[in-house]
C-alpha positions as CSV (number, residue, x, y, z in Angstrom):
1,M,49.8,-7.9,31.8
2,V,48.6,-7.0,28.3
3,A,50.2,-8.7,25.2
4,N,52.7,-6.4,23.6
5,G,52.3,-3.9,26.1
6,K,49.0,-2.5,24.6
7,R,46.1,-1.5,26.6
8,P,42.5,-2.2,25.0
9,S,40.7,0.9,23.6
10,I,37.9,2.5,25.2
11,G,35.4,1.6,22.3
12,R,36.6,-2.2,22.6
13,A,36.0,-2.2,26.3
14,A,32.6,-0.5,26.1
15,E,31.5,-2.9,23.3
16,S,32.4,-5.9,25.7
17,F,30.6,-4.3,28.5
18,Q,27.6,-3.9,26.3
19,S,27.6,-7.7,25.3
20,K,27.8,-8.8,28.7
21,L,25.0,-6.6,29.8
22,I,22.7,-7.8,27.2
23,A,23.6,-11.5,28.0
24,S,22.7,-10.8,31.5
25,F,19.3,-9.3,30.5
26,R,18.7,-12.3,28.4
27,S,19.3,-14.9,30.8
28,V,17.1,-13.1,33.4
29,R,14.4,-13.1,30.9
30,R,14.9,-16.8,30.2
31,R,14.5,-17.6,33.7
32,D,11.3,-15.4,34.0
33,D,9.7,-17.3,30.8
34,F,10.6,-20.5,32.4
35,A,9.3,-19.7,35.8
36,Q,6.0,-18.5,34.2
37,H,5.5,-21.6,32.4
38,K,6.4,-23.8,35.3
39,R,3.8,-22.0,37.4
40,S,1.0,-22.0,34.8
41,P,-0.7,-25.3,34.4
42,F,-2.2,-24.5,31.1
43,L,0.9,-23.5,29.6
44,K,2.9,-26.4,31.0
45,A,0.1,-28.8,29.6
46,F,0.1,-26.6,26.2
47,F,3.8,-27.3,25.5
48,R,3.4,-31.0,26.1
49,L,0.9,-31.3,23.2
50,P,2.3,-32.7,20.0
51,N,3.4,-30.6,17.3
52,E,0.6,-31.6,15.0
53,L,-1.8,-30.0,17.6
54,H,0.2,-26.8,18.1
55,I,-0.1,-26.4,14.2
56,A,-3.8,-27.0,14.3
57,I,-4.4,-24.7,17.0
58,L,-2.4,-21.8,15.8
59,S,-3.6,-22.4,12.1
60,E,-7.1,-21.4,13.4
61,L,-5.9,-18.0,14.8
62,S,-6.0,-14.6,12.9
63,I,-2.7,-13.1,12.2
64,S,-3.5,-10.4,14.9
65,D,-3.8,-13.0,17.5
66,L,-0.6,-14.6,16.3
67,L,1.1,-11.3,16.5
68,A,-0.2,-10.9,20.1
69,I,0.9,-14.1,21.2
70,R,4.3,-13.8,19.8
71,I,5.0,-10.9,22.2
72,T,3.8,-12.6,25.4
73,S,7.0,-14.7,26.0
74,R,10.0,-16.0,24.3
75,A,8.9,-19.6,24.3
76,L,5.8,-18.9,22.6
77,N,7.5,-16.8,20.0
78,D,9.8,-19.7,19.3
79,L,6.9,-22.1,18.9
80,I,5.0,-19.9,16.6
81,S,8.3,-19.3,14.3
82,S,8.9,-23.0,14.3
83,C,5.3,-23.6,13.0
84,G,5.5,-20.9,10.4
85,A,5.7,-23.1,7.4
86,P,2.7,-25.3,8.1
87,I,0.7,-22.1,9.4
88,V,1.4,-20.4,5.9
89,R,0.4,-23.6,4.0
90,H,-2.9,-23.7,5.6
91,W,-3.6,-20.2,5.1
92,V,-2.8,-20.2,1.4
93,K,-5.0,-23.6,0.9
94,C,-8.0,-22.3,3.2
95,R,-8.1,-18.7,3.9
96,L,-6.5,-16.7,1.3
97,G,-8.2,-15.7,-1.7
98,T,-7.2,-16.8,-5.5
99,L,-6.6,-13.2,-6.2
100,H,-4.1,-13.1,-3.3
101,T,-2.1,-16.0,-4.1
102,K,-2.1,-15.4,-7.9
103,L,-0.7,-11.9,-7.7
104,Y,1.7,-12.8,-4.7
105,P,2.6,-16.6,-5.2
106,P,3.3,-18.2,-1.9
107,P,7.0,-19.3,-1.1
108,A,8.1,-22.8,-1.6
109,T,7.0,-25.3,1.1
110,N,10.4,-25.5,3.0
111,E,10.8,-21.6,2.5
112,A,7.6,-20.5,4.0
113,E,7.7,-18.0,6.7
114,L,5.2,-15.7,8.7
115,Q,6.6,-12.6,6.8
116,Y,4.6,-13.7,3.9
117,L,1.3,-13.5,5.9
118,L,2.4,-10.4,7.5
119,A,3.0,-8.8,4.1
120,M,-0.4,-10.0,2.8
121,R,-2.3,-8.7,5.8
122,R,-0.6,-5.2,5.3
123,R,-1.9,-5.2,1.7
124,H,-5.3,-6.3,2.6
125,I,-5.6,-3.7,5.4
126,A,-4.4,-0.9,3.0
127,S,-7.1,-1.9,0.4
128,V,-9.8,-2.0,3.0
129,R,-8.7,1.6,4.3
130,L,-8.7,3.0,0.8
131,T,-11.9,1.5,-0.2
132,R,-13.6,3.1,3.0
133,E,-12.1,6.5,2.1
134,L,-13.4,6.2,-1.4
135,A,-16.8,5.3,0.1
136,N,-16.6,8.3,2.3
137,F,-15.9,10.6,-0.5
138,V,-18.8,9.4,-2.5
139,L,-21.4,9.3,0.4
140,K,-20.1,12.3,2.3
141,D,-18.1,15.0,0.2
142,T,-20.1,14.4,-3.2
143,L,-23.7,13.8,-1.9
144,K,-25.1,16.2,0.8
145,H,-28.5,14.5,1.0
146,T,-28.2,10.6,0.7
147,S,-31.1,8.6,0.3
148,E,-31.5,5.0,2.0
149,R,-31.5,3.4,-1.3
150,Q,-28.4,5.0,-2.2
151,R,-26.7,3.8,1.0
152,Q,-28.0,0.3,0.6
153,L,-26.5,0.2,-3.1
154,W,-23.1,1.4,-1.8
155,T,-23.0,-1.0,0.8
156,S,-23.8,-4.0,-1.7
157,V,-20.8,-2.8,-3.9
158,Y,-18.3,-2.1,-0.9
159,E,-17.0,-5.5,-0.9
160,K,-16.7,-5.6,-4.7
161,M,-14.5,-2.6,-4.8
162,I,-12.1,-4.1,-2.3
163,P,-10.3,-6.8,-4.7
164,L,-10.3,-4.2,-7.4
165,V,-8.3,-1.7,-5.0
166,F,-6.0,-4.7,-4.0
167,A,-5.2,-5.2,-7.6
168,V,-4.6,-1.5,-8.2
169,G,-2.1,-1.8,-5.3
170,Y,-0.4,-4.7,-6.8
171,F,0.2,-2.8,-10.1
172,L,1.4,0.2,-8.3
173,E,3.7,-1.9,-6.1
174,E,5.3,-3.7,-9.0
175,H,5.7,-0.4,-10.8
176,R,7.7,0.8,-7.8
177,R,9.9,-2.3,-7.7
178,V,10.8,-1.7,-11.6
179,I,11.6,1.8,-11.0
180,L,13.8,1.3,-8.0
181,E,15.6,-1.7,-9.6
182,R,16.3,0.6,-12.7
183,D,17.7,3.7,-10.7
184,L,19.3,2.0,-7.6
185,G,22.6,0.1,-7.4
186,R,23.8,1.3,-10.9
187,I,27.6,1.7,-11.5
188,R,28.0,5.6,-12.1
189,P,30.4,8.3,-11.3
190,R,29.2,9.8,-8.0
191,Y,31.0,12.9,-8.1
192,H,28.4,14.8,-10.0
193,I,25.2,13.0,-9.0
194,G,23.3,13.8,-5.8
195,Y,20.1,12.7,-4.3
196,D,17.4,13.7,-6.8
197,I,13.8,12.5,-7.7
198,C,12.4,13.8,-10.9
199,T,9.6,12.6,-13.5
200,T,10.6,10.5,-16.4
201,P,8.6,8.9,-19.3
202,G,6.6,5.9,-18.9
203,I,7.9,2.3,-18.6
204,T,5.4,0.9,-21.3
205,E,6.8,-2.6,-21.8
206,E,7.2,-3.4,-18.0
207,E,3.8,-2.0,-17.3
208,R,2.4,-4.2,-19.9
209,A,4.1,-7.3,-18.4
210,I,2.5,-6.3,-15.0
211,F,-0.8,-5.9,-16.6
212,K,-0.9,-9.1,-18.3
213,R,-0.6,-10.9,-14.9
214,L,-4.1,-9.6,-14.0
215,D,-7.3,-11.5,-14.5
216,Q,-8.3,-10.8,-18.2
217,P,-12.1,-10.4,-17.8
218,L,-11.3,-7.7,-14.9
219,R,-8.4,-5.9,-16.6
220,L,-10.5,-2.8,-17.7
221,Q,-12.1,-2.5,-14.4
222,Y,-8.8,-2.6,-12.6
223,F,-7.7,0.2,-14.9
224,Y,-10.9,2.3,-14.2
225,M,-10.8,1.8,-10.5
226,Y,-7.2,3.1,-10.7
227,C,-8.5,6.2,-12.8
228,F,-11.1,6.6,-9.9
229,I,-8.3,6.8,-7.4
230,V,-6.4,9.4,-9.2
231,Q,-9.6,11.2,-9.7
232,V,-10.3,11.4,-6.0
233,L,-6.7,11.9,-4.9
234,T,-6.5,14.9,-7.3
235,R,-9.8,16.3,-6.1
236,K,-8.8,16.1,-2.4
237,L,-5.5,17.7,-3.1
238,R,-7.0,21.0,-4.3
239,P,-9.2,23.5,-2.6
240,P,-13.1,23.2,-3.4
241,T,-13.8,25.2,-6.4
242,Y,-16.8,26.8,-4.8
243,A,-14.5,28.6,-2.1
244,G,-13.6,32.3,-2.9
245,S,-10.3,34.0,-1.8
246,F,-11.6,35.0,1.6
247,E,-13.1,31.7,2.5
248,K,-9.7,30.0,1.5
249,L,-7.9,32.5,3.7
250,V,-10.3,31.9,6.7
251,R,-10.3,27.9,6.5
252,G,-6.3,28.3,6.1
253,W,-6.7,26.8,2.5
254,T,-3.6,29.0,1.4
255,R,-1.4,26.0,0.2
256,Q,-0.9,25.7,-3.6
257,P,-2.8,22.7,-5.1
258,A,-0.7,19.6,-5.7
259,C,0.9,19.3,-8.9
260,N,0.9,16.3,-11.1
261,E,4.5,15.4,-9.9
262,D,3.6,15.3,-6.3
263,I,0.5,13.0,-7.1
264,A,3.0,10.7,-9.1
265,F,5.3,10.8,-6.1
266,V,2.8,9.6,-3.6
267,L,1.3,7.0,-6.1
268,V,4.5,5.3,-7.1
269,L,6.5,5.4,-4.0
270,G,3.7,5.5,-1.3
271,G,1.2,3.2,-3.0
272,I,-2.4,2.6,-1.9
273,S,-1.4,2.6,1.8
274,Q,-0.3,6.2,1.8
275,V,-3.1,7.2,-0.6
276,A,-5.6,6.1,2.2
277,K,-3.5,7.8,4.9
278,L,-3.7,11.0,2.7
279,L,-7.4,10.8,2.1
280,S,-8.1,10.2,5.8
281,C,-6.8,13.6,6.9
282,R,-9.7,15.9,8.0
283,N,-9.0,19.0,5.5
284,Y,-7.2,20.2,2.5
285,S,-4.4,21.8,4.8
286,D,-3.8,18.6,6.5
287,R,-3.8,16.6,3.3
288,R,-1.1,19.1,1.8
289,R,1.0,18.9,5.0
290,H,1.0,15.0,5.0
291,L,2.0,15.0,1.4
292,H,5.0,17.4,2.1
293,T,6.1,15.4,5.0
294,F,6.0,12.2,3.1
295,I,8.0,13.7,0.2
296,T,10.5,15.3,2.7
297,R,11.1,12.4,5.0
298,L,12.6,10.2,2.1
299,S,15.3,12.9,1.6
300,P,18.7,12.0,3.2
301,H,19.2,15.8,3.4
302,E,16.0,16.7,5.2
303,S,15.3,13.8,7.2
304,V,17.4,11.9,9.9
305,S,15.3,8.8,9.8
306,W,15.2,8.6,5.9
307,R,16.6,5.0,6.2
308,S,13.5,3.7,8.1
309,H,11.2,5.5,5.5
310,W,12.9,4.1,2.3
311,R,12.6,0.5,4.1
312,D,8.9,1.1,4.3
313,V,8.8,1.8,0.6
314,G,10.7,-1.7,-0.1
315,V,14.4,-0.8,0.0
316,I,15.9,-3.2,2.3
317,S,19.4,-3.8,1.2
318,P,22.0,-1.9,3.1
319,A,24.0,-1.4,-0.2
320,L,21.1,0.2,-2.0
321,L,20.4,2.4,1.1
322,D,24.0,3.6,1.0
323,D,23.6,4.3,-2.5
324,L,20.4,6.7,-2.1
325,P,22.3,9.7,-1.0
326,C,24.0,9.9,-4.3
327,A,21.1,8.4,-6.6
328,S,18.9,9.9,-9.2
329,I,15.4,8.3,-9.2
330,G,12.9,8.8,-12.0
331,I,9.2,8.9,-11.2
332,T,6.9,8.1,-14.0
333,Q,4.9,11.2,-15.1
334,L,1.2,11.0,-13.8
335,D,-0.1,10.9,-17.4
336,Q,2.4,8.2,-18.2
337,I,1.3,5.6,-15.6
338,W,-1.1,2.8,-17.1
339,E,-3.0,5.0,-19.6
340,P,-0.4,4.4,-22.7
341,V,-0.8,0.7,-22.1
342,I,-4.4,0.8,-22.5
343,R,-4.5,3.3,-25.2
344,D,-2.2,1.0,-27.3
345,M,-4.5,-2.0,-26.4
346,M,-7.5,0.0,-27.3
347,R,-6.3,0.6,-31.1
348,P,-8.8,-0.6,-33.7
349,E,-6.2,-3.3,-34.9
350,S,-5.6,-4.8,-31.2
351,R,-7.4,-8.0,-30.0
352,E,-6.8,-7.4,-26.3
353,F,-10.4,-6.1,-25.8
354,T,-13.7,-6.4,-27.7
355,E,-15.2,-3.8,-29.9
356,H,-17.9,-3.1,-27.1
357,Q,-15.3,-2.5,-24.7
358,K,-13.4,-0.2,-26.9
359,S,-16.5,1.9,-27.7
360,E,-17.3,2.0,-23.9
361,Y,-13.9,3.0,-23.0
362,L,-14.0,6.1,-25.2
363,E,-17.3,7.3,-23.6
364,V,-16.0,6.5,-20.2
365,R,-12.7,8.5,-20.9
366,V,-14.6,11.6,-22.0
367,S,-17.3,11.5,-19.0
368,K,-14.8,10.5,-16.4
369,K,-17.5,8.6,-14.7
370,Y,-15.2,5.6,-13.7
371,I,-17.3,4.7,-10.7
372,N,-20.5,4.3,-12.5
373,E,-18.7,2.1,-15.3
374,L,-17.5,-0.2,-12.3
375,M,-20.7,-0.6,-10.6
376,G,-22.9,-1.0,-13.7
377,Y,-25.3,1.8,-12.5
378,D,-25.2,5.4,-11.2
379,I,-24.0,5.1,-7.9
380,L,-24.2,8.7,-7.3
381,R,-28.0,8.7,-7.9
382,G,-29.0,5.1,-7.2
383,R,-30.5,4.3,-10.8
384,P,-29.2,2.5,-13.9
385,A,-26.3,4.0,-15.6
386,D,-28.2,4.5,-18.7
387,G,-31.4,6.0,-17.1
388,D,-32.9,9.4,-17.5
389,D,-30.7,12.1,-16.1
390,S,-33.0,15.0,-16.6
391,D,-34.3,15.6,-13.3
392,G,-32.4,16.4,-10.2
393,D,-29.6,18.8,-9.2
394,D,-26.2,18.0,-11.0
395,E,-23.9,20.4,-9.0
396,D,-22.7,18.0,-6.6
397,Y,-22.8,15.2,-9.0
398,D,-20.4,16.9,-11.6
399,E,-18.1,18.2,-8.8
400,V,-16.5,14.7,-8.7
401,Y,-15.8,14.8,-12.3
402,A,-14.3,18.4,-12.5
């Protein structure tokens, strides 16, 4: 008999059945793991080792190896999770660079988790991928005939660009964090506000604080790398200038060039990882399609999986996710990202940069030859930046700066 004469609801009965079913599967998996370890002499001996040896062995593995081991069995996953703090300490001390730990300080000793290493791995992979796409743009798109010397020069500077791209990714990530903290979770009347993303003026003071966390000797190079990324992104999001109307129709280049609002959208909310994915698209139509997909999949009105995409952007709190359908988010205008901070620091009365840097800044801004300023020589021709430019065909060289 049921108390008070009430029968359990269908939903409550289904929930009870579901919990019992999941518990039965878990018990079966535990038995399988235990039987596997009991049959394997290697695993049996491995789990008998002291915890110090477990830490020493796991610390020498790469992050991809640790991820592969975690999915093999529940016991190994629990072992790696229990050794997470010592593994993070080892990586911070011996394997991570000073730029990584300075921009992203490691957690406290007792609070260290593998999620910190996984996040650093994602950022590093995004930096490498974007650097590779920038290299492909210079060597394949800009230069039709590349000499062996030019390829050797680019190979020598490839590793130099990766930390610069990593720092740009940090700047954009912090910029996005400030924007989302400003526009999400505010108390406001909801009856007249719906989901909207628009462009707003810059956040100069917040950007200045972010900029000052970067290494002072390399701050201007970080900014030039950002300008070069925006330059390449803008170039790849419009049809080639040499193509006529008929060629654009035949090749399918019928989509309108991306506007500054769309470029600012992917920079602020997507970061360098989305920029790398966009540049990896094979042709102009695919890039425009990828950009449109990235913009629409964040809209609660156009995508059913918008919550997972916003989690990828960095919105993890369930309360903030519930606030998104009635939130208005302001994306900084493209010409207001980072540039006003540099212009202010380049004033004659400012002491942030030397007079030589200020004079070079004016020349680079006019010529837009950011990649040459970063490398110290003309990477597109394989000669010193101040060399004689009178010979050679300049058509392909000038295309990147159009």
